[in-house]
N, CA, C and O atoms as a printed pandas DataFrame, in Angstrom:
     atom_number atom_name residue_name chain_id  residue_number  x_coord  y_coord  z_coord
0              1         N          MET        A               1   -8.988   -0.062  -24.348
1              2        CA          MET        A               1   -9.153   -0.208  -22.917
2              3         C          MET        A               1   -7.888    0.295  -22.233
3              4         O          MET        A               1   -6.783    0.025  -22.703
4              5         N          ASN        A               2   -8.038    1.018  -21.135
5              6        CA          ASN        A               2   -6.925    1.604  -20.414
6              7         C          ASN        A               2   -6.945    1.086  -18.983
7              8         O          ASN        A               2   -7.920    1.303  -18.263
8              9         N          ASN        A               3   -5.885    0.405  -18.558
9             10        CA          ASN        A               3   -5.805   -0.151  -17.200
10            11         C          ASN        A               3   -4.889    0.696  -16.341
11            12         O          ASN        A               3   -3.808    1.082  -16.785
12            13         N          LYS        A               4   -5.298    0.988  -15.135
13            14        CA          LYS        A               4   -4.506    1.756  -14.185
14            15         C          LYS        A               4   -4.644    1.126  -12.812
15            16         O          LYS        A               4   -5.636    0.451  -12.533
16            17         N          THR        A               5   -3.676    1.336  -11.968
17            18        CA          THR        A               5   -3.758    0.890  -10.582
18            19         C          THR        A               5   -3.812    2.113   -9.689
19            20         O          THR        A               5   -2.977    3.012   -9.796
20            21         N          LEU        A               6   -4.783    2.142   -8.823
21            22        CA          LEU        A               6   -4.942    3.234   -7.868
22            23         C          LEU        A               6   -4.874    2.673   -6.463
23            24         O          LEU        A               6   -4.978    1.462   -6.263
24            25         N          PHE        A               7   -4.703    3.535   -5.509
25            26        CA          PHE        A               7   -4.662    3.102   -4.125
26            27         C          PHE        A               7   -5.325    4.154   -3.257
27            28         O          PHE        A               7   -5.391    5.331   -3.610
28            29         N          SER        A               8   -5.802    3.710   -2.142
29            30        CA          SER        A               8   -6.337    4.622   -1.135
30            31         C          SER        A               8   -5.735    4.186    0.190
31            32         O          SER        A               8   -5.427    3.007    0.371
32            33         N          PHE        A               9   -5.564    5.112    1.113
33            34        CA          PHE        A               9   -4.926    4.691    2.356
34            35         C          PHE        A               9   -5.816    4.941    3.561
35            36         O          PHE        A               9   -6.610    5.880    3.611
36            37         N          LEU        A              10   -5.645    4.071    4.507
37            38        CA          LEU        A              10   -6.232    4.186    5.826
38            39         C          LEU        A              10   -5.066    4.157    6.803
39            40         O          LEU        A              10   -3.915    4.086    6.375
40            41         N          THR        A              11   -5.324    4.208    8.061
41            42        CA          THR        A              11   -4.229    4.273    9.017
42            43         C          THR        A              11   -3.362    3.015    9.012
43            44         O          THR        A              11   -2.137    3.123    9.064
44            45         N          LEU        A              12   -3.958    1.833    8.953
45            46        CA          LEU        A              12   -3.176    0.606    9.091
46            47         C          LEU        A              12   -3.144   -0.264    7.843
47            48         O          LEU        A              12   -2.369   -1.219    7.789
48            49         N          ILE        A              13   -3.954    0.033    6.847
49            50        CA          ILE        A              13   -3.975   -0.799    5.649
50            51         C          ILE        A              13   -3.976    0.068    4.403
51            52         O          ILE        A              13   -4.373    1.232    4.439
52            53         N          LEU        A              14   -3.531   -0.509    3.316
53            54        CA          LEU        A              14   -3.560    0.141    2.016
54            55         C          LEU        A              14   -4.318   -0.786    1.079
55            56         O          LEU        A              14   -3.963   -1.957    0.946
56            57         N          ILE        A              15   -5.342   -0.285    0.438
57            58        CA          ILE        A              15   -6.162   -1.093   -0.452
58            59         C          ILE        A              15   -5.838   -0.705   -1.889
59            60         O          ILE        A              15   -5.913    0.469   -2.252
60            61         N          LEU        A              16   -5.479   -1.694   -2.707
61            62        CA          LEU        A              16   -5.113   -1.457   -4.096
62            63         C          LEU        A              16   -6.262   -1.828   -5.019
63            64         O          LEU        A              16   -6.933   -2.841   -4.818
64            65         N          PHE        A              17   -6.481   -1.002   -6.027
65            66        CA          PHE        A              17   -7.521   -1.246   -7.017
66            67         C          PHE        A              17   -6.930   -1.149   -8.413
67            68         O          PHE        A              17   -5.982   -0.400   -8.653
68            69         N          ASN        A              18   -7.494   -1.904   -9.312
69            70        CA          ASN        A              18   -7.200   -1.785  -10.729
70            71         C          ASN        A              18   -8.478   -1.325  -11.399
71            72         O          ASN        A              18   -9.554   -1.851  -11.111
72            73         N          TYR        A              19   -8.376   -0.353  -12.285
73            74        CA          TYR        A              19   -9.575    0.029  -13.006
74            75         C          TYR        A              19   -9.351   -0.031  -14.496
75            76         O          TYR        A              19   -8.252    0.226  -14.987
76            77         N          SER        A              20  -10.407   -0.375  -15.210
77            78        CA          SER        A              20  -10.395   -0.447  -16.656
78            79         C          SER        A              20  -11.449    0.510  -17.186
79            80         O          SER        A              20  -12.548    0.611  -16.640
80            81         N          ILE        A              21  -11.099    1.208  -18.251
81            82        CA          ILE        A              21  -12.058    2.086  -18.914
82            83         C          ILE        A              21  -12.517    1.372  -20.178
83            84         O          ILE        A              21  -11.710    1.045  -21.048
84            85         N          SER        A              22  -13.804    1.140  -20.266
85            86        CA          SER        A              22  -14.359    0.485  -21.441
86            87         C          SER        A              22  -15.548    1.293  -21.943
87            88         O          SER        A              22  -15.870    2.346  -21.392
88            89         N          THR        A              23  -16.182    0.807  -22.964
89            90        CA          THR        A              23  -17.337    1.509  -23.513
90            91         C          THR        A              23  -18.513    1.531  -22.547
91            92         O          THR        A              23  -19.415    2.356  -22.690
92            93         N          THR        A              24  -18.514    0.635  -21.565
93            94        CA          THR        A              24  -19.606    0.598  -20.590
94            95         C          THR        A              24  -19.292    1.407  -19.335
95            96         O          THR        A              24  -20.139    1.526  -18.449
96            97         N          GLY        A              25  -18.082    1.965  -19.247
97            98        CA          GLY        A              25  -17.713    2.779  -18.092
98            99         C          GLY        A              25  -16.514    2.222  -17.358
99           100         O          GLY        A              25  -15.751    1.422  -17.899
100          101         N          LEU        A              26  -16.355    2.661  -16.104
101          102        CA          LEU        A              26  -15.239    2.201  -15.282
102          103         C          LEU        A              26  -15.561    0.867  -14.619
103          104         O          LEU        A              26  -16.669    0.648  -14.130
104          105         N          ILE        A              27  -14.582   -0.004  -14.616
105          106        CA          ILE        A              27  -14.707   -1.289  -13.928
106          107         C          ILE        A              27  -13.606   -1.325  -12.871
107          108         O          ILE        A              27  -12.421   -1.295  -13.205
108          109         N          TRP        A              28  -13.995   -1.390  -11.594
109          110        CA          TRP        A              28  -13.049   -1.393  -10.482
110          111         C          TRP        A              28  -12.901   -2.808   -9.944
111          112         O          TRP        A              28  -13.893   -3.504   -9.724
112          113         N          THR        A              29  -11.657   -3.231   -9.733
113          114        CA          THR        A              29  -11.371   -4.541   -9.169
114          115         C          THR        A              29  -10.342   -4.381   -8.060
115          116         O          THR        A              29   -9.273   -3.813   -8.281
116          117         N          GLN        A              30  -10.655   -4.875   -6.877
117          118        CA          GLN        A              30   -9.687   -4.832   -5.780
118          119         C          GLN        A              30   -8.585   -5.830   -6.081
119          120         O          GLN        A              30   -8.864   -7.003   -6.331
120          121         N          THR        A              31   -7.339   -5.382   -6.061
121          122        CA          THR        A              31   -6.216   -6.252   -6.415
122          123         C          THR        A              31   -5.309   -6.578   -5.238
123          124         O          THR        A              31   -4.423   -7.423   -5.363
124          125         N          GLY        A              32   -5.509   -5.934   -4.115
125          126        CA          GLY        A              32   -4.670   -6.262   -2.976
126          127         C          GLY        A              32   -4.971   -5.423   -1.757
127          128         O          GLY        A              32   -5.547   -4.339   -1.847
128          129         N          ILE        A              33   -4.570   -5.946   -0.618
129          130        CA          ILE        A              33   -4.639   -5.223    0.651
130          131         C          ILE        A              33   -3.270   -5.358    1.301
131          132         O          ILE        A              33   -2.792   -6.468    1.537
132          133         N          LEU        A              34   -2.647   -4.228    1.589
133          134        CA          LEU        A              34   -1.340   -4.237    2.233
134          135         C          LEU        A              34   -1.517   -3.839    3.689
135          136         O          LEU        A              34   -2.120   -2.810    3.995
136          137         N          ILE        A              35   -0.987   -4.661    4.580
137          138        CA          ILE        A              35   -1.089   -4.416    6.013
138          139         C          ILE        A              35    0.306   -4.508    6.604
139          140         O          ILE        A              35    1.004   -5.501    6.399
140          141         N          SER        A              36    0.718   -3.483    7.335
141          142        CA          SER        A              36    2.031   -3.545    7.974
142          143         C          SER        A              36    1.996   -4.585    9.092
143          144         O          SER        A              36    1.008   -4.690    9.819
144          145         N          ASN        A              37    3.070   -5.345    9.225
145          146        CA          ASN        A              37    3.066   -6.426   10.214
146          147         C          ASN        A              37    3.228   -5.933   11.644
147          148         O          ASN        A              37    3.049   -6.702   12.589
148          149         N          ASP        A              38    3.565   -4.653   11.811
149          150        CA          ASP        A              38    3.741   -4.124   13.164
150          151         C          ASP        A              38    3.091   -2.751   13.327
151          152         O          ASP        A              38    3.478   -1.972   14.198
152          153         N          GLY        A              39    2.119   -2.468   12.495
153          154        CA          GLY        A              39    1.492   -1.152   12.494
154          155         C          GLY        A              39    0.702   -0.843   13.746
155          156         O          GLY        A              39    0.168   -1.734   14.405
156          157         N          GLN        A              40    0.640    0.440   14.059
157          158        CA          GLN        A              40   -0.131    0.939   15.189
158          159         C          GLN        A              40   -1.045    2.053   14.705
159          160         O          GLN        A              40   -0.774    2.678   13.679
160          161         N          THR        A              41   -2.111    2.301   15.426
161          162        CA          THR        A              41   -3.008    3.397   15.109
162          163         C          THR        A              41   -2.224    4.700   15.069
163          164         O          THR        A              41   -1.357    4.942   15.908
164          165         N          ASN        A              42   -2.534    5.529   14.093
165          166        CA          ASN        A              42   -1.920    6.850   13.900
166          167         C          ASN        A              42   -0.471    6.809   13.414
167          168         O          ASN        A              42    0.237    7.809   13.536
168          169         N          ASP        A              43   -0.010    5.681   12.867
169          170        CA          ASP        A              43    1.317    5.621   12.247
170          171         C          ASP        A              43    1.335    6.354   10.903
171          172         O          ASP        A              43    2.402    6.685   10.387
172          173         N          ASP        A              44    0.163    6.604   10.345
173          174        CA          ASP        A              44    0.007    7.183    9.000
174          175         C          ASP        A              44    0.578    6.270    7.923
175          176         O          ASP        A              44    1.169    6.738    6.950
176          177         N          PHE        A              45    0.398    4.966    8.104
177          178        CA          PHE        A              45    0.797    3.986    7.098
178          179         C          PHE        A              45    0.081    4.308    5.795
179          180         O          PHE        A              45   -1.147    4.389    5.760
180          181         N          GLY        A              46    0.845    4.491    4.731
181          182        CA          GLY        A              46    0.267    4.794    3.429
182          183         C          GLY        A              46    0.251    6.267    3.093
183          184         O          GLY        A              46   -0.292    6.651    2.057
184          185         N          GLN        A              47    0.829    7.103    3.935
185          186        CA          GLN        A              47    0.844    8.534    3.636
186          187         C          GLN        A              47    1.633    8.806    2.365
187          188         O          GLN        A              47    1.289    9.708    1.602
188          189         N          SER        A              48    2.684    8.039    2.133
189          190        CA          SER        A              48    3.418    8.123    0.875
190          191         C          SER        A              48    3.498    6.725    0.279
191          192         O          SER        A              48    3.714    5.740    0.984
192          193         N          VAL        A              49    3.317    6.663   -1.041
193          194        CA          VAL        A              49    3.282    5.382   -1.743
194          195         C          VAL        A              49    4.019    5.521   -3.068
195          196         O          VAL        A              49    3.853    6.508   -3.785
196          197         N          SER        A              50    4.827    4.529   -3.380
197          198        CA          SER        A              50    5.459    4.452   -4.688
198          199         C          SER        A              50    5.322    3.018   -5.171
199          200         O          SER        A              50    5.585    2.072   -4.429
200          201         N          MET        A              51    4.903    2.867   -6.434
201          202        CA          MET        A              51    4.714    1.525   -6.986
202          203         C          MET        A              51    5.438    1.422   -8.319
203          204         O          MET        A              51    5.449    2.360   -9.117
204          205         N          SER        A              52    6.045    0.256   -8.541
205          206        CA          SER        A              52    6.707   -0.033   -9.804
206          207         C          SER        A              52    6.671   -1.535  -10.024
207          208         O          SER        A              52    7.112   -2.320   -9.185
208          209         N          GLU        A              53    6.130   -1.914  -11.182
209          210        CA          GLU        A              53    6.029   -3.337  -11.498
210          211         C          GLU        A              53    5.325   -4.081  -10.372
211          212         O          GLU        A              53    4.157   -3.813  -10.089
212          213         N          ASN        A              54    6.024   -5.014   -9.727
213          214        CA          ASN        A              54    5.443   -5.839   -8.666
214          215         C          ASN        A              54    5.861   -5.402   -7.270
215          216         O          ASN        A              54    5.763   -6.181   -6.322
216          217         N          TYR        A              55    6.326   -4.166   -7.133
217          218        CA          TYR        A              55    6.799   -3.678   -5.846
218          219         C          TYR        A              55    5.999   -2.461   -5.393
219          220         O          TYR        A              55    5.564   -1.643   -6.204
220          221         N          ALA        A              56    5.818   -2.364   -4.093
221          222        CA          ALA        A              56    5.196   -1.186   -3.488
222          223         C          ALA        A              56    6.044   -0.775   -2.294
223          224         O          ALA        A              56    6.400   -1.608   -1.460
224          225         N          VAL        A              57    6.363    0.507   -2.216
225          226        CA          VAL        A              57    7.101    1.067   -1.086
226          227         C          VAL        A              57    6.135    1.992   -0.366
227          228         O          VAL        A              57    5.619    2.936   -0.963
228          229         N          ILE        A              58    5.886    1.732    0.907
229          230        CA          ILE        A              58    4.873    2.434    1.675
230          231         C          ILE        A              58    5.531    3.160    2.845
231          232         O          ILE        A              58    6.261    2.554    3.629
232          233         N          GLY        A              59    5.270    4.448    2.955
233          234        CA          GLY        A              59    5.792    5.238    4.065
234          235         C          GLY        A              59    4.840    5.265    5.245
235          236         O          GLY        A              59    3.620    5.300    5.080
236          237         N          SER        A              60    5.408    5.248    6.421
237          238        CA          SER        A              60    4.655    5.324    7.672
238          239         C          SER        A              60    5.405    6.296    8.586
239          240         O          SER        A              60    6.125    5.868    9.488
240          241         N          PRO        A              61    5.238    7.607    8.355
241          242        CA          PRO        A              61    6.112    8.605    8.977
242          243         C          PRO        A              61    5.998    8.755   10.491
243          244         O          PRO        A              61    6.892    9.322   11.119
244          245         N          LYS        A              62    4.932    8.266   11.077
245          246        CA          LYS        A              62    4.782    8.437   12.526
246          247         C          LYS        A              62    5.010    7.147   13.313
247          248         O          LYS        A              62    4.682    7.073   14.497
248          249         N          SER        A              63    5.571    6.136   12.656
249          250        CA          SER        A              63    5.861    4.875   13.345
250          251         C          SER        A              63    6.927    5.073   14.413
251          252         O          SER        A              63    7.887    5.820   14.226
252          253         N          GLN        A              64    6.737    4.394   15.523
253          254        CA          GLN        A              64    7.727    4.430   16.601
254          255         C          GLN        A              64    8.762    3.347   16.353
255          256         O          GLN        A              64    8.417    2.209   16.036
256          257         N          VAL        A              65   10.034    3.703   16.499
257          258        CA          VAL        A              65   11.135    2.755   16.375
258          259         C          VAL        A              65   11.910    2.789   17.696
259          260         O          VAL        A              65   12.547    3.788   18.028
260          261         N          GLY        A              66   11.846    1.696   18.431
261          262        CA          GLY        A              66   12.450    1.682   19.759
262          263         C          GLY        A              66   11.773    2.725   20.633
263          264         O          GLY        A              66   10.548    2.738   20.749
264          265         N          ASN        A              67   12.554    3.590   21.241
265          266        CA          ASN        A              67   12.001    4.668   22.066
266          267         C          ASN        A              67   11.785    5.955   21.287
267          268         O          ASN        A              67   11.371    6.962   21.861
268          269         N          ASN        A              68   12.061    5.936   19.982
269          270        CA          ASN        A              68   11.945    7.129   19.149
270          271         C          ASN        A              68   10.530    7.234   18.572
271          272         O          ASN        A              68   10.191    6.552   17.605
272          273         N          THR        A              69    9.725    8.086   19.169
273          274        CA          THR        A              69    8.372    8.279   18.676
274          275         C          THR        A              69    8.418    9.084   17.380
275          276         O          THR        A              69    9.226   10.000   17.228
276          277         N          GLU        A              70    7.555    8.732   16.476
277          278        CA          GLU        A              70    7.425    9.379   15.169
278          279         C          GLU        A              70    8.727    9.408   14.376
279          280         O          GLU        A              70    8.984   10.355   13.633
280          281         N          GLN        A              71    9.554    8.361   14.536
281          282        CA          GLN        A              71   10.765    8.253   13.722
282          283         C          GLN        A              71   10.410    7.903   12.292
283          284         O          GLN        A              71   11.027    8.396   11.348
284          285         N          GLY        A              72    9.413    7.051   12.138
285          286        CA          GLY        A              72    8.959    6.657   10.812
286          287         C          GLY        A              72    9.630    5.403   10.291
287          288         O          GLY        A              72   10.744    5.054   10.683
288          289         N          LYS        A              73    8.915    4.733    9.391
289          290        CA          LYS        A              73    9.414    3.517    8.748
290          291         C          LYS        A              73    9.001    3.525    7.283
291          292         O          LYS        A              73    8.090    4.243    6.871
292          293         N          VAL        A              74    9.696    2.708    6.522
293          294        CA          VAL        A              74    9.340    2.452    5.129
294          295         C          VAL        A              74    9.160    0.952    4.995
295          296         O          VAL        A              74    9.992    0.176    5.467
296          297         N          TYR        A              75    8.081    0.545    4.356
297          298        CA          TYR        A              75    7.765   -0.869    4.176
298          299         C          TYR        A              75    7.882   -1.225    2.700
299          300         O          TYR        A              75    7.454   -0.461    1.834
300          301         N          LEU        A              76    8.461   -2.386    2.416
301          302        CA          LEU        A              76    8.593   -2.885    1.054
302          303         C          LEU        A              76    7.729   -4.124    0.893
303          304         O          LEU        A              76    7.845   -5.080    1.660
304          305         N          PHE        A              77    6.863   -4.099   -0.109
305          306        CA          PHE        A              77    5.998   -5.232   -0.424
306          307         C          PHE        A              77    6.291   -5.690   -1.851
307          308         O          PHE        A              77    6.655   -4.884   -2.708
308          309         N          GLN        A              78    6.128   -6.999   -2.099
309          310        CA          GLN        A              78    6.252   -7.537   -3.445
310          311         C          GLN        A              78    5.025   -8.360   -3.772
311          312         O          GLN        A              78    4.540   -9.125   -2.938
312          313         N          ASN        A              79    4.525   -8.205   -4.981
313          314        CA          ASN        A              79    3.400   -9.000   -5.453
314          315         C          ASN        A              79    3.950  -10.264   -6.088
315          316         O          ASN        A              79    4.729  -10.193   -7.039
316          317         N          ASN        A              80    3.549  -11.426   -5.570
317          318        CA          ASN        A              80    4.031  -12.702   -6.105
318          319         C          ASN        A              80    2.961  -13.386   -6.957
319          320         O          ASN        A              80    2.843  -14.611   -6.945
320          321         N          SER        A              81    2.189  -12.597   -7.693
321          322        CA          SER        A              81    1.138  -13.042   -8.620
322          323         C          SER        A              81   -0.168  -13.390   -7.941
323          324         O          SER        A              81   -1.228  -13.256   -8.553
324          325         N          SER        A              82   -0.127  -13.835   -6.687
325          326        CA          SER        A              82   -1.383  -14.177   -6.025
326          327         C          SER        A              82   -1.692  -13.263   -4.847
327          328         O          SER        A              82   -2.856  -13.081   -4.490
328          329         N          ASN        A              83   -0.653  -12.687   -4.239
329          330        CA          ASN        A              83   -0.882  -11.764   -3.129
330          331         C          ASN        A              83    0.350  -10.904   -2.899
331          332         O          ASN        A              83    1.413  -11.145   -3.471
332          333         N          TRP        A              84    0.189   -9.903   -2.055
333          334        CA          TRP        A              84    1.278   -8.991   -1.706
334          335         C          TRP        A              84    1.936   -9.483   -0.418
335          336         O          TRP        A              84    1.250   -9.791    0.557
336          337         N          VAL        A              85    3.270   -9.554   -0.419
337          338        CA          VAL        A              85    4.038  -10.043    0.721
338          339         C          VAL        A              85    4.947   -8.917    1.211
339          340         O          VAL        A              85    5.639   -8.279    0.417
340          341         N          GLN        A              86    4.941   -8.681    2.511
341          342        CA          GLN        A              86    5.825   -7.669    3.086
342          343         C          GLN        A              86    7.226   -8.252    3.204
343          344         O          GLN        A              86    7.421   -9.313    3.797
344          345         N          TYR        A              87    8.200   -7.546    2.631
345          346        CA          TYR        A              87    9.587   -7.994    2.683
346          347         C          TYR        A              87   10.335   -7.422    3.867
347          348         O          TYR        A              87   10.960   -8.161    4.627
348          349         N          ARG        A              88   10.276   -6.115    4.029
349          350        CA          ARG        A              88   11.053   -5.458    5.079
350          351         C          ARG        A              88   10.293   -4.243    5.583
351          352         O          ARG        A              88    9.337   -3.779    4.962
352          353         N          HIS        A              89   10.743   -3.744    6.718
353          354        CA          HIS        A              89   10.280   -2.452    7.229
354          355         C          HIS        A              89   11.432   -1.763    7.909
355          356         O          HIS        A              89   11.274   -0.653    8.417
């Protein structure tokens, strides 16, 4: 059996899936939903993603910071075994 974690992105949320390959085919299980705590439409939250162990780093290149439009932000999430928690942006 081979386990992998995949992700797909939408504008404001990132949905995480785990899949297993078995003799009966692929088994998909949703393992998390990441939502930026200050996201706006068209921020492109999830355009870039890096995952390692229990951490996810999510890019949002069009986020506004202060008066700077499209300055961008990076969000750090940690999985605490039961859910994903946003640490910083």
